[in-house]
C-alpha positions in Angstrom: 37.8 28.2 -4.5 38.1 31.9 -3.8 37.0 33.4 -0.5 34.4 35.4 -2.3 32.6 32.2 -3.2 32.5 31.5 0.6 30.0 34.2 1.4 28.0 34.2 4.5 26.0 37.4 5.4 24.9 38.4 8.8 21.8 40.6 8.8 21.0 42.6 11.9 17.3 43.2 12.2 14.2 41.2 11.3 11.8 43.9 10.2 10.9 44.9 6.7 14.6 45.6 5.9 15.9 42.4 7.2 13.2 40.3 5.6 13.8 42.0 2.2 17.5 41.4 2.4 16.9 37.8 3.4 14.6 37.3 0.4 17.2 38.7 -2.0 20.0 36.5 -0.7 17.8 33.4 -0.7 17.2 34.0 -4.4 20.9 33.9 -5.0 21.6 31.0 -2.8 23.9 33.0 -0.5 24.0 31.7 3.1 22.8 34.2 5.7 21.7 34.6 9.3 19.2 37.1 10.5 19.7 38.3 14.1 17.2 40.3 16.1 17.0 41.3 19.8 13.3 40.7 19.9 11.4 37.5 20.6 9.8 37.6 17.1 10.3 39.1 13.7 8.6 42.3 12.7 10.9 45.1 13.8 8.7 48.2 14.6 5.7 46.1 13.9 6.7 43.7 16.7 7.5 46.4 19.3 4.8 48.9 18.5 1.6 47.3 19.8 -0.2 50.4 21.1 -4.0 50.7 20.7 -4.9 51.8 17.2 -1.5 50.9 15.7 -1.8 50.7 11.9 0.0 51.8 8.8 -0.6 55.3 7.5 0.3 54.4 3.9 -2.1 52.1 2.0 -1.0 48.5 2.3 -1.0 47.9 -1.4 2.1 50.1 -1.5 3.3 49.3 2.0 4.3 45.8 1.0 6.8 44.1 -1.3 6.0 44.5 -5.1 6.9 40.8 -5.6 4.6 39.6 -2.7 1.3 41.4 -3.1 -1.6 40.5 -0.7 -5.1 40.7 -2.0 -7.0 40.2 1.3 -6.1 43.2 3.4 -9.0 44.0 5.7 -8.6 47.8 5.4 -6.8 50.2 3.0 -4.3 51.0 5.7 -3.9 47.7 7.6 -3.8 47.3 11.4 -0.7 46.1 13.3 -1.5 42.4 13.4 -2.1 42.1 9.7 1.2 43.8 8.8 3.2 41.7 11.2 1.3 38.7 9.9 2.3 39.7 6.4 6.0 39.7 7.4 5.6 36.3 8.9 4.0 35.0 5.7 6.9 36.4 3.6 9.5 34.8 5.9 7.8 31.5 5.6 7.0 31.8 1.8 10.6 32.6 0.9 12.2 30.1 3.3 13.7 32.6 5.8 12.5 31.0 9.1 15.5 28.6 9.4 17.8 31.6 9.1 16.2 33.5 11.9 17.9 33.8 15.3 15.7 35.8 17.7 16.4 37.1 21.1 20.0 37.8 20.1 21.3 41.3 20.5 24.4 42.4 18.6 27.0 44.2 20.7 29.9 44.6 18.2 30.8 44.1 14.6 34.5 44.4 13.6 36.2 44.1 10.3 39.6 42.3 10.1 41.8 43.5 7.3 44.0 40.4 7.5 41.1 38.1 6.7 38.7 40.6 5.1 36.0 39.2 7.2 33.6 40.6 9.8 33.3 39.2 13.3 29.9 39.9 14.8 29.7 39.5 18.6 26.5 39.2 20.5 25.7 40.5 24.0 26.0 36.9 25.2 29.6 36.8 23.9 29.0 34.5 20.9 31.0 35.3 17.8 29.8 34.9 14.2 32.1 35.2 11.2 30.7 36.9 8.1 31.8 38.0 4.7 29.4 40.9 4.8 27.2 42.6 7.4 23.9 44.2 6.6 22.6 46.6 9.3 18.8 46.4 8.9 18.0 48.2 12.2 16.1 51.1 10.6 15.6 54.6 11.8 12.7 54.0 14.1 13.8 51.1 16.3 14.9 52.7 19.7 12.4 54.7 21.7 13.4 58.3 22.6 12.7 59.5 26.1 12.4 63.2 26.6 14.8 65.1 28.9 12.3 66.6 31.4 13.4 67.5 34.9 11.9 65.2 37.5 11.0 62.4 35.0 12.3 59.8 37.5 10.4 61.3 40.4 6.9 60.4 39.1 5.2 58.0 41.6 2.5 56.9 39.2 2.8 54.6 36.2 4.6 55.5 33.0 5.7 53.9 29.8 6.7 54.7 26.2 4.2 54.1 23.4 6.7 51.9 21.7 6.7 49.7 24.8 3.0 49.7 25.6 2.1 48.2 28.9 -1.0 46.2 28.1 -1.2 44.8 31.6 -2.0 48.3 32.9 -5.7 49.2 32.9 -6.2 52.9 31.8 -9.9 52.8 32.4 -11.1 55.8 34.4 -7.5 57.1 35.1 -6.1 60.6 34.9 -3.7 60.2 32.0 -1.1 62.5 30.4 0.2 61.9 26.8 3.4 63.7 26.0 3.8 64.1 22.2 1.4 64.4 19.3 3.3 62.6 16.5 2.4 59.8 14.2 2.0 57.2 17.0 0.0 59.5 19.3 -2.6 60.4 16.7 -3.4 56.7 16.5 -3.4 55.8 20.2 -4.9 59.0 21.6 -8.5 58.3 20.3 -8.8 54.9 21.9 -7.1 56.1 25.1 -9.5 59.1 25.3 -12.5 56.7 25.3 -11.2 54.9 28.4 -9.6 57.7 30.4 -11.4 59.5 33.2 -9.4 62.6 32.2 -6.8 62.9 29.4 -4.2 65.7 29.0 -2.5 65.8 25.7 0.8 67.8 25.7 1.7 69.2 22.3 5.0 70.8 21.5 4.0 71.8 17.9 1.0 71.0 15.8 1.1 68.9 12.6 -0.6 69.2 9.2 -3.1 66.4 9.0 -5.0 64.6 6.2 -8.1 62.6 6.8 -7.9 58.8 7.0 -11.2 57.2 7.5 -9.8 53.7 6.8 -13.1 51.9 6.6 -12.9 48.1 6.2 -13.2 46.9 2.6 -16.6 45.7 1.5 -16.9 42.0 0.7 -17.3 42.8 -3.0 -14.2 45.0 -3.0 -12.1 42.3 -1.4 -13.3 39.8 -3.9 -12.5 42.1 -6.8 -9.0 42.8 -5.5 -8.3 39.1 -5.1 -9.9 37.8 -8.3 -9.6 40.5 -11.0 -6.3 40.1 -12.8 -4.1 43.2 -12.7 -6.4 45.1 -10.3 -3.9 44.8 -7.4 -1.1 46.1 -9.7 -3.2 49.1 -10.9 -4.2 49.9 -7.3 -0.5 49.9 -6.2 0.4 52.0 -9.2 -2.3 54.6 -8.4 -1.1 55.0 -4.8 2.5 55.2 -5.9 1.6 58.0 -8.5 -0.4 59.9 -5.9 2.5 59.9 -3.4 4.9 60.9 -6.1 2.7 63.8 -7.0 2.6 65.0 -3.5 6.3 64.8 -3.2 6.7 66.7 -6.5 4.5 69.4 -5.0 6.5 69.7 -1.8 9.8 69.9 -3.7 9.2 71.5 -7.1 5.6 72.7 -7.6 4.5 75.4 -5.1 0.9 75.4 -6.4 0.5 71.7 -5.5 2.0 72.4 -2.1 -0.3 75.3 -1.6 -3.3 73.2 -2.6 -2.3 70.5 -0.2 -1.9 73.0 2.7 -5.3 74.5 1.9 -6.9 71.1 2.0 -5.4 70.2 5.4 -6.4 73.5 6.9 -9.9 73.1 5.4 -10.0 69.6 7.0 -9.0 71.2 10.4 -11.6 74.0 10.0 -14.4 71.5 9.3 -13.3 69.2 12.1 -12.7 71.7 14.9 -15.3 74.4 15.4 -13.8 76.0 18.5 -11.5 78.8 17.3 -9.2 78.7 20.3 -8.6 74.9 19.9 -8.3 75.3 16.2 -5.6 78.0 16.6 -3.6 75.6 18.8 -3.8 73.0 16.1 -2.7 75.2 13.2 0.9 74.8 12.1 3.1 77.9 11.6 5.6 76.3 9.3 5.7 75.2 5.6 3.7 72.0 4.9 6.1 69.0 4.6 8.7 70.5 6.9 7.6 68.0 9.5 5.9 64.7 8.9 2.3 65.0 7.5 0.0 62.9 9.6 -3.2 61.0 8.7 -6.2 60.6 11.0 -9.9 61.2 11.0 -10.2 60.4 14.7 -7.6 62.6 16.4 -9.4 66.0 16.1 -12.7 64.5 17.4 -10.9 62.9 20.3 -9.4 66.3 21.4 -12.9 67.7 21.5 -14.2 65.1 24.0 -15.3 66.7 27.3 -12.7 64.6 29.2 -9.8 65.7 27.0 -7.5 68.8 27.2 -4.9 69.9 24.7 -2.0 71.5 26.5 0.4 73.7 24.4 2.3 75.3 27.3 5.9 73.9 27.6 6.6 71.3 30.3 8.7 72.7 33.2 9.0 69.5 35.2 7.5 66.3 36.2 6.6 65.9 39.9 5.8 63.0 42.1 2.1 63.4 41.2 1.9 65.1 37.9 3.2 67.6 35.3 4.0 71.3 35.8 3.9 73.5 32.7 5.7 76.8 32.2 2.8 78.8 33.5 3.2 77.1 36.9 0.1 75.0 36.7 0.3 71.4 37.8 -1.9 68.7 36.4 -2.1 65.6 38.6 -2.2 62.3 36.7 -2.1 58.6 37.4 -0.3 57.5 34.3 2.1 59.2 31.8 2.4 57.8 28.2 5.4 59.1 26.4 4.6 59.4 22.7 8.0 61.0 22.0 9.2 59.1 19.0 12.5 57.3 18.4 16.2 57.9 18.3 16.0 58.3 14.6 19.5 59.5 14.1 21.3 56.8 16.1 21.2 54.3 13.2 23.3 51.5 14.7 23.4 52.3 18.5 23.9 50.7 20.9 26.1 48.3 18.9 29.7 49.3 18.1 30.8 49.0 14.5 34.5 49.0 13.7 35.8 49.1 10.1 39.3 49.1 8.6 42.0 50.3 11.0 39.6 50.0 13.9 37.7 53.1 12.9 34.3 53.4 14.7 31.3 54.2 12.6 29.8 56.5 15.2 33.0 58.5 15.4 32.8 59.2 11.7 29.1 60.2 12.1 29.5 62.7 15.0 28.7 65.6 12.7 25.8 63.7 11.2 25.3 60.2 9.7 26.0 59.9 6.0 26.4 57.1 3.6 26.7 56.7 -0.2 23.1 56.2 -1.4 22.3 55.8 2.3 23.9 52.3 2.2 27.7 52.2 2.1 30.3 54.0 4.2 34.0 54.4 3.1 36.4 52.5 5.3 33.8 49.8 6.1 34.2 47.1 3.4 31.1 44.9 2.8 29.1 46.8 5.3 25.6 47.9 4.1 23.0 49.9 5.9 19.3 49.5 5.0 16.9 52.4 5.7 20.0 54.4 6.6 20.9 58.1 6.4 18.9 60.2 4.0 16.5 57.4 2.8 13.4 58.3 4.8 10.4 59.7 3.0 8.1 62.5 3.8 5.4 61.1 1.5 5.5 57.5 0.2 6.3 54.0 1.3 9.6 53.2 2.9 9.1 49.6 1.8 9.6 50.8 -1.8 13.0 52.3 -0.7 13.9 49.2 1.2 13.1 46.9 -1.6 15.4 48.9 -4.0 18.2 48.9 -1.4 18.1 45.1 -0.7 18.3 44.5 -4.5 21.3 46.9 -4.7 23.1 45.0 -1.9 22.4 41.7 -3.6 24.0 43.1 -6.8 27.0 44.4 -4.9 27.7 41.1 -3.3 27.2 39.5 -6.7 30.0 41.8 -7.9 32.2 40.6 -5.1 31.7 37.0 -6.2 32.1 37.6 -9.9 35.4 39.5 -9.4 36.9 36.9 -7.1 37.6 39.4 -4.4 36.8 39.5 -0.7 35.0 42.8 -0.4 34.3 46.2 -1.9 34.6 49.6 -0.2 33.1 52.8 -1.5 35.7 55.3 -2.4 35.8 58.3 0.1 35.7 60.9 -2.7 32.5 59.2 -4.1 30.8 59.2 -0.7 31.8 62.9 -0.2 30.6 64.0 -3.6 27.4 62.0 -3.1 26.6 63.6 0.3 27.7 67.1 -0.7 25.3 67.0 -3.6 22.5 65.6 -1.4 22.9 68.3 1.2 23.0 70.9 -1.6 19.6 69.6 -2.8 18.2 70.4 0.7 19.2 74.1 0.6 16.1 76.2 0.5 13.9 73.2 0.6 10.8 72.6 2.7 12.8 70.4 5.1 15.1 73.2 6.3 12.3 75.6 7.3 11.7 74.2 10.8 13.0 72.0 13.5 12.1 68.3 13.1 13.4 64.8 13.7 14.6 64.9 10.1 17.5 67.2 11.2 20.3 67.0 13.7 21.3 69.6 16.3 23.4 71.5 13.7 20.4 71.7 11.3 21.7 69.1 8.8 19.0 66.9 7.3 20.2 63.4 8.0 17.0 61.3 7.8 15.2 62.3 4.6 15.6 61.7 0.9 15.0 65.0 -0.9 13.4 63.6 -4.1 10.8 61.2 -5.2 10.9 57.4 -4.8 11.3 56.9 -8.5 14.5 58.9 -8.5 16.0 56.8 -5.8 15.0 53.6 -7.5 16.8 54.7 -10.6 19.8 55.8 -8.7 20.4 52.4 -7.1 19.3 50.2 -10.0 22.9 49.5 -10.9 26.1 49.0 -8.9 28.8 51.2 -10.4 32.1 49.3 -10.0 34.1 52.5 -10.5 32.6 53.9 -7.2 34.3 51.2 -5.2 37.8 49.9 -4.5 38.4 46.2 -4.4 39.4 44.7 -1.1 41.5 41.5 -0.6 42.6 40.0 2.7 46.1 41.4 3.6 47.1 38.1 5.2 46.3 35.9 2.2 48.2 35.5 -1.1 46.8 36.8 -4.4 44.2 34.5 -5.8 43.0 33.8 -9.2 40.0 35.9 -10.1 36.7 34.6 -11.3 35.2 36.1 -14.5 34.4 39.9 -14.2 30.9 41.4 -14.2 28.3 42.7 -12.0 25.5 40.3 -11.0 22.1 41.3 -12.4 
């Protein structure tokens, strides 16, 4: 028996990416283990439990195509339903016995002599693997701002991704720093409880309405019982997202219409011209993430809420001082400052052939062929990796395509009777050179955002539609990879050639 038949895959992360990868491997009968530092599966849907947490993409598309659910309570489902959906998928596809929770990975190292990976946990345990799939995602580690005095604050503070549910906000003076996708969801419920709420905004966002009313009983019955309705609904949402992306990338009239619609929504929602001016973006629509909420604008107009657009100079023992010298005393600070979206694998260390560290190769900006494979790191795959995020659309669509690609790649390893595959450096270079060229003059290069690194390179986003990515990764091109065999083992008889379907 060849070593390639002795596959065992270690998956790091038990969110959508890890679950999708586990499902693909379980279908092939490939042994695998899913590790996650958290006490439960879910990824961001385990950690982000802030008030109002919900998906901003309709759940019919923010779910696996092969595992539709007909009984979502809302078009955009709340946190508990999404996490419950992932639990249902894990149970339905037999992943639960493969889950190891509360295990944080410290190191993953490739051994050329054996062509195997050794995955070491923080507790010192070592696991051998034929392949490693990093399913950590782009939005898994909270980002704390670098504000002078942040450690001096004598009140209570926490990050929105680590919500302190034991702390009662009722009647408190509260500061929220950040107005991104999480903040627009938790600010409205916090505003209802706060005695005084100061929302600190660095830059405004374009916003679309999202009323998200619960489904009527008849609608839920129809979705559940009418054959094909679920598929039609998913297809309609998919087409709508693709149309918006096409508008942002290739059809200025569509982008102009979308911008006019968002500004009209702002004008109808906010009557005060001064406040409306503070909420009006000064950059091209799509350059930053477009947000969805019908509750955020009304929350900012409550008598107990203030929107602050002056820069923050420092945090003191009792509050926050802005650039104009004014100090606002608060009891609690909530940091809605997003995630370390460009630190794809930190804090773990990943070492490939020759001891090369992945982060060293990514110092100028993370890159990977199709966002998944990196030259010099055989049988290492990254899901939701560099340049696979979407401005409009469902990341679950991208993840599903990626997991299927990895399954095909590992099938190729088995069918060739080899130990691993390694993407050719010239293939990776050409792939990423072309990708960055596609960003030139695009909407994503017109402002500063978390999509770009310090040098201005777009490292997070995919510059095209979902469909184009799905087509790109529908097949594994054998000529793009070099075959890897253990250097410390004799040549072995190959199994029949061919790429697994």
